[in-house]
C-alpha distance (Angstrom), angle and dihedral (degrees) to the residues before:
residue distance angle dihedral
M1 . . .
T2 3.76 . .
K3 3.76 125.9 .
D4 3.90 92.2 -102.7
E5 3.78 91.0 53.2
K6 3.71 91.9 55.8
F7 3.71 92.8 49.3
V8 3.82 90.5 52.0
D9 3.76 92.2 47.0
K10 3.80 90.7 53.9
F11 3.76 92.2 44.7
M12 3.83 91.5 52.4
R13 3.86 91.3 48.6
A14 3.83 91.0 49.8
T15 3.83 90.9 51.0
D16 3.79 91.8 48.8
K17 3.80 86.3 54.7
F18 3.74 94.2 48.4
Q19 3.82 88.1 49.2
K20 3.82 92.4 55.1
V21 3.95 89.5 48.6
F22 3.80 100.7 41.2
G23 3.74 102.4 20.0
P24 3.96 129.5 -124.6
A25 3.61 118.0 -36.9
E26 3.70 118.6 -97.0
Q27 3.74 117.0 -124.4
G28 3.86 99.0 173.5
D29 3.70 127.4 -143.7
M30 3.82 108.2 -41.1
D31 3.84 90.6 -167.6
A32 3.93 94.1 54.6
P33 3.88 114.6 106.4
V34 3.73 117.1 -109.5
V35 3.85 111.1 -103.4
H36 3.76 115.0 -137.1
R37 3.80 118.8 -157.4
H38 3.77 106.6 -145.4
D39 3.73 96.2 -148.8
E40 3.79 131.3 156.3
F41 3.80 94.7 -90.0
E42 3.86 90.8 53.4
D43 3.78 92.7 48.1
E44 3.88 89.2 51.9
S45 3.81 89.6 50.1
D46 3.71 93.1 48.4
L47 3.81 90.5 50.0
E48 3.80 93.2 48.3
L49 3.89 91.1 48.2
S50 3.69 91.9 49.1
Q51 3.87 85.8 67.0
V52 3.84 93.4 58.8
E53 3.65 129.7 79.4
Q54 3.92 122.4 -163.3
R55 3.70 118.1 -136.5
T56 3.77 135.7 179.2
D57 3.79 123.6 -145.0
S58 3.84 126.4 -143.0
E59 3.81 93.1 -84.6
G60 3.68 94.9 51.5
H61 3.78 100.1 -100.7
H62 3.83 117.3 147.0
Y63 3.75 123.0 -138.4
A64 3.74 140.1 157.5
V65 3.75 134.1 -120.3
R66 3.69 127.1 -167.9
K67 3.73 111.5 -125.9
S68 3.74 93.3 -134.9
D69 3.88 90.0 56.5
E70 3.87 88.9 49.4
D71 3.74 90.9 51.9
E72 3.83 92.2 52.2
A73 3.82 92.3 47.7
E74 3.75 89.7 55.7
A75 3.87 93.7 51.9
């Protein structure tokens, strides 16, 4: 048995003991929809992101441009 195998065996025994004390890990319902809280912070983020447009250059790099900066450049 190598040194790594001993560590893994010790680790697995420790996790078995934790499970007996604390119970199995809860993973939740993976099929449940994600609930978004529409709070003040999220509203501010949505407003800020609405002012940004994502672009891709000829080499495939993505970058963002503020819509107000774009309007000034056209003028």
